C-alpha positions as CSV (number, residue, x, y, z in Angstrom):
1,X,-73.2,-5.8,8.3
2,X,-75.4,-3.9,5.8
3,X,-75.1,-0.2,5.6
4,X,-76.5,2.5,3.3
5,X,-73.5,4.2,2.0
6,X,-72.8,7.6,0.3
7,X,-70.8,6.6,-2.7
8,X,-70.7,9.8,-4.7
9,X,-72.9,12.8,-5.5
10,X,-76.3,11.5,-6.6
11,X,-75.6,7.9,-5.5
12,X,-76.3,5.9,-2.3
13,X,-75.8,2.1,-2.2
14,X,-76.6,-0.6,0.4
15,X,-73.2,-2.2,1.0
16,X,-71.6,-4.8,3.2
17,X,-69.3,-3.2,5.7
18,X,-67.4,-4.3,8.8
19,X,-69.2,-4.0,12.1
20,X,-68.0,-0.8,13.9
21,X,-65.9,-1.0,17.0
22,X,-65.3,1.3,20.0
23,X,-62.5,3.8,19.3
24,X,-62.6,5.9,22.4
25,X,-63.4,5.2,26.1
26,X,-66.5,7.5,25.7
27,X,-67.9,5.6,22.8
28,X,-70.9,3.2,22.7
29,X,-71.8,0.6,20.2
30,X,-75.6,0.6,19.4
31,X,-77.4,-2.2,17.6
32,X,-79.9,-0.2,15.5
33,X,-83.4,-1.5,15.7
34,X,-85.2,1.3,13.8
35,X,-84.0,4.1,11.6
36,X,-85.6,6.7,9.3
37,X,-84.8,8.8,6.3
38,X,-84.5,12.6,6.7
39,X,-84.5,15.4,4.1
40,X,-81.0,16.1,5.2
41,X,-80.0,12.7,3.8
42,X,-81.3,13.9,0.4
43,X,-79.3,17.1,0.7
44,X,-76.2,14.8,1.2
45,X,-77.1,12.7,-1.8
46,X,-77.4,15.6,-4.1
47,X,-74.3,17.5,-2.9
48,X,-76.0,20.1,-0.7
49,X,-73.8,19.2,2.3
50,X,-70.2,19.9,1.3
51,X,-68.8,18.5,4.6
52,X,-70.4,15.1,4.0
53,X,-67.7,12.5,3.4
54,X,-68.1,10.0,0.5
55,X,-67.9,6.4,1.8
56,X,-69.7,7.1,5.1
57,X,-72.8,5.3,6.2
58,X,-75.6,7.8,6.1
59,X,-78.5,8.2,8.6
60,X,-78.9,10.2,11.8
61,X,-82.5,9.3,12.9
62,X,-82.4,6.1,14.8
63,X,-83.1,4.1,18.0
64,X,-81.5,0.9,19.2
65,X,-80.1,-1.2,21.9
66,X,-76.7,-0.6,23.5
67,X,-74.4,-3.4,22.6
68,X,-71.2,-2.3,24.4
69,X,-69.8,0.8,26.0
70,X,-66.3,2.3,26.6
71,X,-65.0,2.4,30.2
72,X,-65.7,6.2,30.5
73,X,-69.4,5.8,29.7
74,X,-71.7,6.0,32.8
75,X,-75.2,7.0,31.6
76,X,-76.1,3.9,29.7
77,X,-75.1,0.2,29.7
78,X,-75.4,-2.8,27.5
79,X,-79.0,-3.8,27.0
80,X,-80.5,-0.3,27.4
81,X,-82.9,0.8,24.7
82,X,-81.8,4.3,23.6
83,X,-82.5,7.2,21.3
84,X,-79.5,8.5,19.4
85,X,-79.0,12.3,19.1
86,X,-78.4,13.7,15.7
87,X,-75.5,15.6,17.2
88,X,-72.5,14.3,19.0
89,X,-71.2,16.7,21.7
90,X,-68.5,16.6,24.4
91,X,-70.5,18.5,27.0
92,X,-67.4,20.3,28.2
93,X,-66.4,23.0,25.6
94,X,-67.7,26.6,25.8
95,X,-70.6,26.0,23.4
96,X,-71.7,22.8,25.1
97,X,-71.7,24.4,28.5
98,X,-74.0,27.1,27.2
99,X,-76.4,24.7,25.5
100,X,-75.1,25.3,21.9
101,X,-74.3,21.7,21.3
102,X,-74.5,22.0,17.5
103,X,-71.3,24.1,17.7
104,X,-69.3,21.7,19.9
105,X,-65.6,22.2,19.2
106,X,-64.7,18.5,19.6
107,X,-63.4,17.0,16.3
108,X,-66.5,14.7,16.3
109,X,-68.8,17.3,17.6
110,X,-71.9,18.8,16.0
111,X,-73.7,17.0,13.1
112,X,-71.2,14.2,12.6
113,X,-73.3,11.0,12.5
114,X,-74.2,10.1,8.9
115,X,-72.3,13.1,7.6
116,X,-68.7,13.1,8.7
117,X,-68.6,9.8,10.4
118,X,-70.6,6.6,9.9
119,X,-74.3,6.9,10.8
120,X,-77.2,4.7,11.5
121,X,-78.9,3.4,8.4
122,X,-77.1,0.2,9.2
123,X,-77.2,-2.7,11.6
124,X,-74.8,-1.1,14.1
125,X,-73.5,2.4,14.8
126,X,-70.7,3.8,16.9
127,X,-71.8,6.8,18.9
128,X,-69.1,9.1,20.2
129,X,-69.7,10.9,23.5
130,X,-72.3,8.4,24.4
131,X,-73.1,10.0,27.8
132,X,-74.4,13.1,25.9
133,X,-75.7,11.5,22.7
134,X,-77.8,8.6,24.1
135,X,-81.0,8.7,26.1
136,X,-82.6,5.7,27.7
137,X,-86.1,5.1,26.3
138,X,-88.8,4.5,29.0
139,X,-90.2,1.0,29.1
140,X,-93.7,2.3,28.2
141,X,-92.4,4.1,25.1
142,X,-92.1,2.1,21.9
143,X,-89.3,2.4,19.3
144,X,-91.7,4.0,16.9
145,X,-92.8,6.6,19.5
146,X,-89.1,7.4,20.2
147,X,-87.8,7.3,16.6
148,X,-87.8,11.0,15.9
149,X,-86.6,12.2,19.3
150,X,-83.0,12.7,18.4
151,X,-83.5,14.7,15.2
152,X,-86.7,16.2,13.7
153,X,-88.6,16.2,17.0
154,X,-85.6,17.8,18.8
155,X,-85.5,20.4,16.0
156,X,-89.2,21.2,16.5
157,X,-88.7,21.5,20.2
158,X,-85.7,23.7,19.8
159,X,-87.5,25.9,17.3
160,X,-90.5,26.4,19.6
161,X,-88.2,27.1,22.6
162,X,-86.1,29.8,20.9
163,X,-89.2,31.5,19.4
164,X,-90.3,32.7,22.8
165,X,-94.0,31.9,22.2
166,X,-96.6,33.4,24.5
167,X,-100.3,32.5,24.9
168,X,-101.3,35.8,23.1
169,X,-99.3,35.0,19.9
170,X,-100.3,34.1,16.4
171,X,-97.7,31.6,15.2
172,X,-97.1,30.9,11.5
173,X,-95.3,27.7,10.6
174,X,-94.1,27.5,7.0
175,X,-94.1,23.8,5.8
176,X,-96.0,20.7,6.9
177,X,-93.4,18.2,6.1
178,X,-92.0,15.9,8.8
179,X,-90.0,18.6,10.6
180,X,-92.9,21.1,10.2
181,X,-95.3,18.7,11.8
182,X,-92.9,18.0,14.6
183,X,-92.6,21.8,15.1
184,X,-96.4,22.0,15.2
185,X,-96.6,19.4,17.9
186,X,-94.1,21.4,20.0
187,X,-95.7,24.8,19.3
188,X,-99.0,23.3,20.5
189,X,-97.3,22.7,23.9
190,X,-97.0,26.5,24.2
191,X,-100.7,27.1,23.8
192,X,-100.5,30.2,21.6
193,X,-103.7,32.1,20.7
194,X,-103.7,30.6,17.2
195,X,-101.5,28.6,14.9
196,X,-101.4,28.8,11.1
197,X,-99.7,26.2,8.9
198,X,-98.7,27.1,5.3
199,X,-98.2,24.2,3.0
200,X,-98.2,23.7,-0.7
201,X,-99.1,20.0,-0.9
202,X,-102.9,19.4,-0.7
203,X,-102.4,16.0,0.9
204,X,-100.4,17.4,3.7
205,X,-102.8,20.3,4.2
206,X,-105.5,17.6,4.5
207,X,-103.4,15.7,7.0
208,X,-103.1,18.8,9.2
209,X,-106.8,19.6,9.0
210,X,-107.8,16.0,9.9
211,X,-105.3,15.5,12.7
212,X,-105.2,19.0,14.2
213,X,-108.6,20.7,13.6
214,X,-107.7,23.6,15.9
215,X,-104.9,24.7,13.5
216,X,-105.6,27.1,10.6
217,X,-104.3,25.9,7.2
218,X,-103.4,27.9,4.0
219,X,-101.3,27.6,0.9
220,X,-98.4,29.8,-0.2
221,X,-100.2,31.9,-2.8
222,X,-102.8,33.2,-0.3
223,X,-100.6,33.0,2.8
224,X,-99.8,36.6,3.3
225,X,-103.5,37.8,3.0
226,X,-104.6,34.8,5.2
227,X,-102.2,35.7,8.0
228,X,-103.3,39.4,7.9
229,X,-106.9,38.3,8.3
230,X,-106.2,35.9,11.1
231,X,-103.7,38.0,13.2
232,X,-104.1,40.9,15.6
233,X,-101.2,43.2,14.7
234,X,-100.7,43.2,11.0
235,X,-98.9,39.8,10.8
236,X,-97.8,36.8,12.7
237,X,-96.1,37.4,16.1
238,X,-93.9,34.4,15.5
239,X,-92.9,32.8,12.2
240,X,-91.1,29.4,12.0
241,X,-89.7,28.8,8.6
242,X,-89.3,25.0,8.1
243,X,-90.0,24.6,4.4
244,X,-86.8,25.8,2.8
245,X,-88.4,26.5,-0.6
246,X,-87.6,28.9,-3.3
247,X,-89.5,31.8,-1.9
248,X,-90.3,30.7,1.7
249,X,-87.6,32.9,3.3
250,X,-89.2,36.0,1.8
251,X,-92.6,34.8,2.7
252,X,-91.5,34.3,6.3
253,X,-90.5,37.9,6.9
254,X,-93.3,39.3,4.8
255,X,-95.9,37.6,6.9
256,X,-94.3,38.7,10.2
257,X,-95.7,41.7,12.0
258,X,-93.3,44.5,13.0
259,X,-91.0,43.5,15.9
260,X,-91.8,39.8,15.4
261,X,-89.4,36.9,15.8
262,X,-88.7,34.9,12.7
263,X,-87.0,31.5,13.4
264,X,-85.3,29.8,10.5
265,X,-85.2,26.0,10.8
266,X,-84.9,25.2,7.1
267,X,-81.7,24.0,5.4
268,X,-81.6,25.9,2.1
269,X,-80.0,24.6,-1.1
270,X,-78.8,28.1,-2.1
271,X,-78.1,31.5,-0.6
272,X,-81.0,33.6,0.5
273,X,-81.3,37.4,-0.1
274,X,-81.8,39.7,2.9
275,X,-83.4,42.8,1.3
276,X,-82.7,45.2,4.1
277,X,-84.2,48.3,2.4
278,X,-87.6,46.5,2.1
279,X,-87.3,45.3,5.7
280,X,-86.4,48.6,7.1
281,X,-88.7,49.6,9.9
282,X,-90.1,46.1,10.6
283,X,-87.5,45.7,13.3
284,X,-87.5,41.9,13.0
285,X,-85.5,39.5,15.1
286,X,-84.1,36.5,13.2
287,X,-83.0,33.3,14.9
288,X,-81.2,30.8,12.7
289,X,-79.0,27.8,12.7
290,X,-78.9,24.1,13.3
291,X,-80.8,22.4,16.1
292,X,-79.2,22.3,19.5
293,X,-80.4,18.9,20.4
294,X,-80.0,19.0,24.2
295,X,-83.7,18.5,25.1
296,X,-84.1,14.8,24.3
297,X,-84.6,13.6,27.8
298,X,-87.4,16.1,28.3
299,X,-89.0,15.2,25.0
300,X,-89.0,11.5,26.1
301,X,-90.8,12.5,29.3
302,X,-93.4,14.3,27.3
303,X,-93.9,11.3,25.0
304,X,-94.2,9.0,28.1
305,X,-96.8,11.4,29.5
306,X,-98.8,11.3,26.3
307,X,-98.3,14.9,25.4
308,X,-96.4,14.3,22.1
309,X,-97.2,11.6,19.6
310,X,-95.3,11.5,16.3
311,X,-96.4,7.9,15.3
312,X,-99.1,9.2,12.8
313,X,-96.2,10.6,10.8
314,X,-94.9,7.1,10.1
315,X,-96.8,6.2,6.9
316,X,-94.5,3.5,5.5
317,X,-92.3,0.7,7.0
318,X,-89.5,-1.2,5.3
319,X,-86.7,-3.5,6.2
320,X,-83.1,-2.3,5.7
321,X,-82.8,-4.5,2.7
322,X,-85.3,-2.3,0.9
323,X,-83.9,1.0,1.9
324,X,-83.2,2.0,-1.7
325,X,-87.0,1.7,-2.4
326,X,-87.6,3.7,0.7
327,X,-85.4,6.5,-0.6
328,X,-87.2,6.6,-3.9
329,X,-90.6,6.8,-2.2
330,X,-89.5,9.5,0.2
331,X,-87.6,11.6,-2.3
332,X,-90.5,11.7,-4.8
333,X,-93.2,11.9,-2.1
334,X,-95.0,8.9,-3.5
335,X,-98.0,7.2,-2.0
336,X,-98.7,10.0,0.5
337,X,-95.5,9.3,2.4
338,X,-94.5,11.5,5.3
339,X,-91.9,9.4,7.1
340,X,-90.5,5.9,6.6
341,X,-89.5,3.6,9.4
342,X,-86.6,1.3,8.5
343,X,-86.3,-1.9,10.4
344,X,-82.5,-2.4,10.7
345,X,-82.4,-5.4,12.9
346,X,-83.9,-8.0,10.5
């Protein structure tokens, strides 16, 4: 089968590999119908994820059809259309039982797919702990509608949930890339008093204004003053940092009011400074870490009900045979790309 492979730092290649097989009674084999490229894949490519294993098939955003299951799998069966969670988790360890599935202690737990074990930018993928990692897609939901459920949409949902947003809050989201837009969709479900998006790219700012006219939009240079003018208590009540830029961590806490919650979603390329003397007295609460992707079934119900629609984010579509072109487009933000859908079953 064809598989996009991490060869070495700075180099992915589309290679021919053996079709994966079940290795554990809890495994499922999924025929990938649609995949996508995530910014985290670019972090792997450029050496920003030290735990990534050269030689693995990359990709952790995918949907497909169950081809086969191990004898211990009970939640799905051959023929089911499914989303694949970015995380594999056992469901039994301390962290899983408390909903912290990103920290699953199983050897194949946490972010494994497309990082430590073969992922889904391929024709087939083996999914460990299939009962936890796969969700059946409702018949009325298309593959494109469900494509981001297991990763960036789960991330946005998790970020909105842990930010404890109320209907009186001003929420600032830093970044209107794919994950920022998914976060926006999930914050909208909370009905806060106002939402502000800060984004550097003029095309992405225009996208937000056109699609979500109720959302206020600003750029980084004027963000702090803009937030002060459009908030009630000297800053945003909730800040969600999704951008991961050079100065966005600082911008996040600077734009927060005293006693605000700052939720860090971004994956940074380098260490960030926590200037505690400057922060002293703001009494901020920081919430950080990787997504705990245990809300996928609920997200699918919201999509089925028409309350979440991420299909406008898909700006380009390619077959797997052209995935190297897809990467070039995505990495360099050419042609107004937001997200690429990769057809893996052709």
